[in-house]
C-alpha positions in Angstrom: -20.4 20.0 -18.8 -23.7 20.3 -20.7 -23.3 24.0 -21.0 -19.8 23.6 -22.3 -21.1 21.2 -24.9 -23.8 23.6 -26.0 -21.3 26.5 -26.3 -19.0 24.3 -28.4 -22.0 23.7 -30.7 -22.5 27.4 -31.2 -25.6 27.8 -29.1 -26.2 31.1 -27.3 -27.3 30.3 -23.8 -28.7 33.7 -23.0 -30.8 33.7 -26.2 -32.2 30.3 -25.3 -33.0 31.5 -21.8 -35.0 34.4 -23.3 -36.6 32.2 -26.0 -37.6 29.4 -23.6 -37.8 30.9 -20.1 -37.9 28.4 -17.3 -41.2 28.2 -15.4 -40.7 25.3 -13.0 -38.3 22.6 -12.0 -38.8 19.0 -10.7 -35.5 18.6 -8.9 -33.2 15.6 -8.9 -33.1 13.1 -6.1 -31.3 9.8 -5.8 -34.7 8.0 -5.6 -36.0 9.6 -8.8 -32.6 9.4 -10.6 -33.8 12.2 -12.9 -34.8 15.9 -13.0 -37.0 18.0 -15.3 -37.4 21.6 -16.2 -40.5 23.2 -17.7 -40.2 26.2 -20.1 -42.7 28.5 -21.7 -43.1 28.4 -25.5 -45.5 31.3 -25.6 -48.8 29.5 -26.3 -47.9 26.4 -24.2 -45.1 24.7 -22.4 -42.3 22.2 -23.0 -40.7 19.8 -20.5 -37.1 18.6 -20.8 -36.0 15.6 -18.6 -32.6 14.1 -18.1 -31.3 11.4 -15.8 -30.4 7.7 -15.6 -30.9 6.1 -19.0 -33.1 3.3 -17.6 -35.3 5.8 -15.9 -35.7 8.2 -18.8 -36.1 5.5 -21.4 -38.9 3.9 -19.3 -40.8 7.3 -19.7 -40.2 7.6 -23.5 -42.3 6.1 -26.2 -40.9 7.7 -29.4 -37.7 8.9 -30.8 -36.5 10.7 -34.0 -35.6 8.7 -37.1 -31.9 8.8 -37.8 -32.3 8.6 -41.6 -32.4 12.4 -41.9 -36.2 12.8 -42.1 -36.5 13.6 -38.4 -39.8 11.7 -38.3 -41.0 10.3 -35.0 -40.9 6.6 -34.7 -41.5 4.1 -31.9 -38.6 3.9 -29.6 -36.5 0.8 -29.5 -35.7 0.8 -25.7 -33.5 -2.3 -25.8 -31.1 -0.9 -28.4 -30.7 2.4 -26.4 -30.2 0.5 -23.2 -27.5 -1.5 -24.9 -25.8 1.7 -26.2 -25.9 3.2 -22.8 -24.4 0.0 -21.3 -21.6 0.2 -23.9 -20.8 3.8 -23.0 -20.9 3.1 -19.3 -18.5 0.1 -19.7 -15.9 2.6 -21.1 -16.1 4.7 -17.9 -18.7 7.3 -19.1 -21.4 8.6 -16.8 -24.4 8.4 -19.1 -27.4 10.7 -19.2 -30.5 10.1 -21.3 -32.5 13.2 -22.4 -36.1 13.4 -23.4 -38.8 16.1 -24.0 -42.5 16.5 -24.3 -44.5 19.5 -25.8 -47.4 20.5 -23.6 -50.4 22.4 -25.0 -51.1 24.1 -21.7 -49.2 26.6 -19.6 -47.2 25.3 -16.6 -49.6 27.0 -14.2 -52.4 24.8 -15.4 -50.4 21.5 -15.2 -50.1 19.0 -12.4 -46.4 18.7 -12.3 -46.6 15.0 -11.1 -48.3 14.1 -14.4 -45.9 15.6 -17.0 -42.9 13.2 -16.7 -44.4 10.7 -19.1 -44.9 10.1 -22.8 -41.6 11.7 -23.6 -39.8 11.8 -26.9 -36.3 10.4 -26.6 -33.6 12.8 -27.8 -30.4 10.9 -27.1 -27.6 9.8 -24.7 -24.8 12.0 -23.4 -21.6 10.6 -22.0 -19.6 12.5 -19.4 -16.3 11.4 -18.1 -14.3 12.6 -15.1 -11.1 10.6 -15.5 -9.4 9.6 -12.2 -6.3 11.6 -11.3 -3.1 9.8 -12.0 -2.1 9.9 -8.3 -5.4 8.2 -7.3 -4.2 4.8 -8.7 -1.0 4.9 -6.7 -2.9 6.1 -3.6 -5.3 3.1 -3.8 -2.3 0.8 -4.3 -0.7 2.2 -1.1 -4.0 1.8 0.7 -4.1 -1.9 -0.1 -0.5 -2.4 1.0 -1.3 -0.6 4.2 -4.2 -2.9 4.9 -6.9 -0.3 4.1 -9.7 -1.6 1.9 -11.1 1.0 -0.5 -14.8 0.7 -1.3 -16.6 2.6 -4.0 -20.2 3.6 -3.3 -21.7 5.6 -6.2 -25.0 6.5 -7.8 -23.5 5.8 -11.3 -24.5 3.0 -13.6 -22.9 -0.4 -12.5 -20.9 -0.6 -15.7 -19.5 2.9 -15.2 -18.6 2.0 -11.6 -17.0 -1.3 -12.6 -14.9 0.4 -15.4 -13.6 3.1 -13.1 -13.0 0.6 -10.3 -11.0 -1.7 -12.6 -9.0 1.3 -13.9 -8.2 2.4 -10.3 -7.4 -1.1 -9.0 -10.3 -1.2 -6.6 -11.4 -4.3 -8.4 -8.9 -6.9 -9.5 -10.8 -8.5 -12.4 -13.9 -8.3 -14.5 -15.7 -11.1 -12.8 -15.9 -9.3 -9.4 -19.5 -8.4 -8.7 -20.9 -4.9 -8.4 -23.9 -4.7 -6.0 -26.8 -2.5 -6.9 -28.6 -0.4 -4.3 -31.9 -2.0 -5.1 -30.4 -5.4 -4.2 -29.8 -4.0 -0.7 -33.4 -2.9 -0.1 -34.7 -6.3 0.9 -31.4 -7.6 2.4 -31.4 -8.5 6.1 -28.8 -7.2 8.5 -27.2 -10.6 8.7 -27.0 -10.9 5.0 -25.6 -7.4 4.6 -22.8 -8.2 7.1 -21.7 -10.9 4.7 -22.1 -8.7 1.6 -19.9 -5.9 2.9 -17.0 -8.3 3.7 -16.9 -9.3 0.0 -18.1 -6.3 -2.0 -15.8 -3.5 -3.1 -18.2 -1.6 -5.5 -21.8 -0.5 -5.0 -23.7 1.3 -7.8 -27.1 3.1 -8.0 -27.0 3.6 -4.2 -29.4 5.8 -2.4 -28.6 7.9 0.7 -30.2 5.5 3.3 -28.3 2.6 1.7 -25.0 4.3 2.2 -25.8 4.5 5.9 -26.6 0.8 6.0 -23.3 0.0 4.4 -21.4 2.1 6.8 -23.2 0.6 9.8 -22.6 -2.9 8.5 -18.9 -2.3 8.1 -18.7 -0.9 11.6 -20.6 -3.9 13.0 -18.0 -6.1 11.3 -15.3 -4.4 13.4 -14.1 -2.1 10.7 -13.1 1.5 11.2 -14.8 3.4 8.4 -13.6 6.6 6.8 -16.0 7.9 4.2 -15.6 10.6 1.5 -18.5 12.5 0.0 -19.6 15.9 -1.4 -23.3 15.9 -1.8 -26.3 16.6 0.5 -27.3 12.9 0.3 -23.8 11.9 1.6 -24.2 13.9 4.8 -26.0 11.3 7.0 -23.4 8.6 6.1 -20.5 11.1 6.6 -21.8 11.8 10.1 -22.2 8.1 10.9 -18.7 7.1 9.7 -15.9 7.1 12.2 -14.2 9.7 10.0 -16.3 11.7 7.6 -14.2 13.4 4.9 -15.9 16.1 2.8 -14.7 17.8 -0.3 -13.6 21.5 0.2 -13.9 22.7 -3.4 -16.8 20.8 -4.9 -18.6 19.7 -1.8 -21.8 21.1 -0.4 -22.0 23.1 2.8 -24.2 20.3 4.3 -21.5 17.7 3.6 -18.8 19.9 5.1 -20.8 20.5 8.2 -21.5 16.8 8.7 -17.9 15.7 8.2 -14.9 15.6 10.5 -12.3 16.5 7.9 -12.5 18.7 4.9 -10.1 18.1 1.9 -9.1 21.5 0.5 -7.9 20.0 -2.7 -10.6 17.3 -3.3 -7.9 14.8 -3.9 -8.2 11.2 -2.6 -4.4 10.9 -2.6 -4.3 13.6 0.2 -6.2 11.1 2.4 -3.5 8.5 1.9 -0.8 11.2 2.6 -2.6 12.0 5.8 -2.7 8.3 6.8 1.1 8.1 6.1 1.8 11.2 8.2 -0.4 10.0 11.0 1.5 6.7 11.2 4.8 8.6 11.2 3.7 10.9 14.0 2.5 7.8 16.0 5.8 6.0 15.4 7.7 9.1 16.6 5.5 9.3 19.8 6.4 5.7 20.5 10.1 6.5 20.0 10.0 9.5 22.4 8.2 7.3 25.0 10.8 4.6 24.5 13.6 7.1 24.9 12.3 9.1 27.8 11.1 6.1 29.9 14.2 4.1 29.3 16.5 7.0 30.2 14.5 8.1 33.3 14.1 4.5 34.6 17.9 4.1 34.2 18.5 7.2 36.3 16.0 6.0 38.9 17.6 2.5 39.1 21.1 4.0 39.4 20.1 6.2 42.3 18.0 3.5 44.0 20.4 0.6 43.7 23.7 2.4 44.6 23.2 2.3 48.4 22.1 -1.4 48.4 25.4 -2.2 46.5 27.5 -0.4 49.0 28.4 2.4 46.6 28.5 6.2 47.3 25.9 8.6 45.9 26.4 8.4 42.1 25.0 11.9 41.3 24.5 15.2 43.0 21.0 16.9 42.7 22.3 19.5 40.3 23.8 16.7 38.1 20.5 14.8 38.1 18.7 18.0 36.9 21.4 18.5 34.2 21.1 14.9 32.9 17.3 15.3 32.6 17.7 18.7 30.9 20.2 17.7 28.2 19.0 14.2 27.5 15.2 14.5 27.6 15.2 18.0 26.1 16.6 18.7 22.6 17.3 15.0 21.6 13.7 14.0 22.6 12.3 16.9 20.5 14.5 16.1 17.6 12.9 12.6 17.5 9.7 14.3 16.3 11.6 15.1 13.0 12.3 11.5 12.3 11.1 10.6 8.7 8.8 7.7 8.1 10.1 4.2 8.0 10.3 2.3 4.7 7.6 -0.1 5.6 5.2 2.4 7.1 2.6 1.8 4.3 3.1 -1.9 4.3 1.8 -2.5 7.8 -1.8 -3.5 8.7 -3.7 -0.8 10.6 -3.2 -0.9 14.4 -6.3 -1.6 16.5 -7.7 1.6 18.2 -7.6 -0.2 21.5 -3.9 -1.0 21.1 -1.7 0.2 23.9 1.1 2.6 23.1 3.4 0.1 24.9 2.5 -2.8 22.6 4.9 -4.6 20.3 7.7 -4.9 22.9 8.0 -1.3 23.9 7.5 -1.9 27.7 9.9 -4.8 27.6 12.5 -2.6 25.8 12.0 0.1 28.4 12.6 -2.3 31.3 15.7 -4.0 30.0 17.4 -0.9 28.6 16.6 1.0 31.9 18.3 -1.8 33.8 21.2 -1.9 31.4 21.8 1.9 31.7 21.8 1.5 35.5 24.2 -1.5 35.2 26.6 0.4 33.0 26.6 3.5 35.1 26.9 1.7 38.4 29.5 -0.7 37.0 31.6 2.4 35.9 31.1 3.9 39.4 32.1 0.7 41.2 35.2 0.2 39.1 36.4 3.8 39.4 35.6 4.0 43.2 37.3 0.7 44.1 40.3 1.2 41.9 41.1 4.6 43.5 40.1 6.9 40.7 39.2 10.2 42.4 37.0 11.2 39.6 34.5 8.4 40.1 31.4 10.6 40.4 32.3 12.7 37.3 32.8 9.4 35.4 29.4 8.1 36.5 27.8 11.5 35.6 29.4 11.4 32.1 28.5 7.8 31.4 24.9 8.4 32.3 24.7 11.2 29.8 26.7 9.6 27.0 24.8 6.3 27.2 21.5 8.0 26.6 22.9 9.7 23.5 23.9 6.3 22.1 20.4 5.1 23.0 18.6 7.9 21.1 20.6 7.2 18.0 19.8 3.5 18.2 16.0 3.8 18.6 15.5 6.1 15.5 13.9 3.0 14.0 12.4 0.0 15.7 13.7 -2.3 13.0 16.4 -0.7 10.8 20.0 -0.3 11.9 21.4 3.1 12.5 24.0 2.4 9.9 21.4 1.7 7.3 19.5 4.9 8.1 22.6 7.1 8.3 22.8 10.4 10.2 21.7 12.5 7.2 18.1 11.2 7.3 17.5 13.2 10.6 20.4 15.7 10.6 18.8 17.9 13.4 18.9 14.9 15.8 22.6 14.2 14.9 23.5 17.8 15.5 21.5 17.8 18.8 23.4 14.7 20.0 26.8 16.4 19.1 25.6 19.6 20.9 24.6 17.6 24.0 27.9 15.8 24.1 29.7 19.2 23.8 27.7 20.5 26.7 28.6 17.5 28.8 32.3 18.0 28.1 31.9 21.6 29.0 30.8 20.6 32.5 34.1 18.7 32.8 36.6 21.0 31.3 35.4 24.6 31.7 36.2 25.8 35.2 33.0 27.9 35.5 30.9 24.9 34.7 32.9 22.6 37.0 32.2 24.9 39.9 28.5 24.8 39.3 28.2 21.1 38.7 30.8 20.0 41.2 32.7 18.0 38.6 36.4 17.3 38.0 38.2 17.2 34.7 38.7 13.6 33.5 42.0 12.4 32.1 42.0 11.2 28.5 42.2 7.6 29.7 39.1 8.1 31.9 37.2 9.8 29.1 37.9 7.0 26.7 36.7 4.5 29.2 33.5 6.5 29.6 33.0 6.6 25.8 33.6 2.9 25.4 31.4 1.8 28.3 28.6 4.2 27.1 28.5 2.6 23.7 27.4 -0.7 25.2 23.7 0.3 25.2 23.9 1.4 21.5 25.4 -1.9 20.6 22.9 -3.9 22.7 19.9 -2.1 21.0 21.4 -2.7 17.6 21.7 -6.4 18.4 18.1 -6.4 19.6 17.0 -5.0 16.2 19.2 -7.5 14.3 17.5 -10.4 16.2 14.1 -8.9 15.4 14.9 -8.6 11.7 16.2 -12.2 11.6 13.0 -13.5 13.3 10.8 -11.6 10.9 12.7 -13.0 7.9 12.4 -16.5 9.3 8.7 -16.0 9.9 8.2 -14.9 6.3 10.1 -18.0 5.0 
């Protein structure tokens, strides 16, 4: 940014580098909050320093008169600090610049003694405006129960202005904690501070680690972003370290768990959203597979105790497992995210995948599938329908297709979602139903699966009976929605 400014002012960088060749450098560190370079002037040397205004101004004694005479006058530090504060409150990162002419060559100078008695040159404001999508991303984080904390080396006024702009802070009166305030803070006090503070400014590397540790001790899962060398220890300590792929240092990338290729905070929120969608779909597959398989087990296990003949042949059992657990189960992975996916609090890492009623659903739906299948078998067998086994076989397949459509959402009705939101699943269900009908009405298939063609009356009975599970799950979701509405009221 400084080079761009110099070029805009018509300065020739290469000419300056020849005119004032660099001899030495005192590098920046978060502890020093400044850096200096020493250049040869031929007979002597000159030092230029830039850094945090409060640091540079404390090393300056004089400045140039602004009346056009360019005379050196005593520096009014308070007025310059006030000016830097005003710039910072507008969201600028502020640098102060000073210099000192040295009458000796750099080789004859103790470098530790030259950063003093500087002449103040001025303040420079740099601004890196937040991306538009960052505001919406932080809003989504809040709705999803994710607290966003800003930890920066910037001036507290700069940090507060940006935090207010992004929505990290809600109002001007919220406090910004300085790194120096954390130095003498006990661990017990720090635990209280991290629960209430959303913005930290002028923070050193070791203080970032303390903040991360305190948040973890409070039971929080910490994801931290960073790009600098001084961020590496905290990135490594965080539960999820996220480094910047474009502007980040190699050290930061090595210490992190995830690298953002586009350096965009909104990408993190997109990843959280996608992670929640994947987890939801895993739960849906578990719900579908276990309910269907337990229904098959209960059907085969209970039939002899109820005085019924064997419901399915081994080849038919294998077919049911293939067509119901195969393509429909895979198509559940394509289910889009639910509407409230970023309005839920984060789940606890220790939470079981069967939490929130999944195991109860698996038990009662498995039993219902068995009851529907065995009920059809018993009715057909005792009423003299010779196709009783083919009817049980068909019901067991059809009922699981109704179930997979019903569990596309744990809360929303299938009719609210519509088939178009996961068209591959809808096509898979139709394909599975067609395959099942093929086992009944194509002679070659009937020979393999030992089935018999059902009459239209028997097929309609199978379809109607099979829909009972779909209806029961939709009723379960309706009850859940009513209970949730009543709880909110």
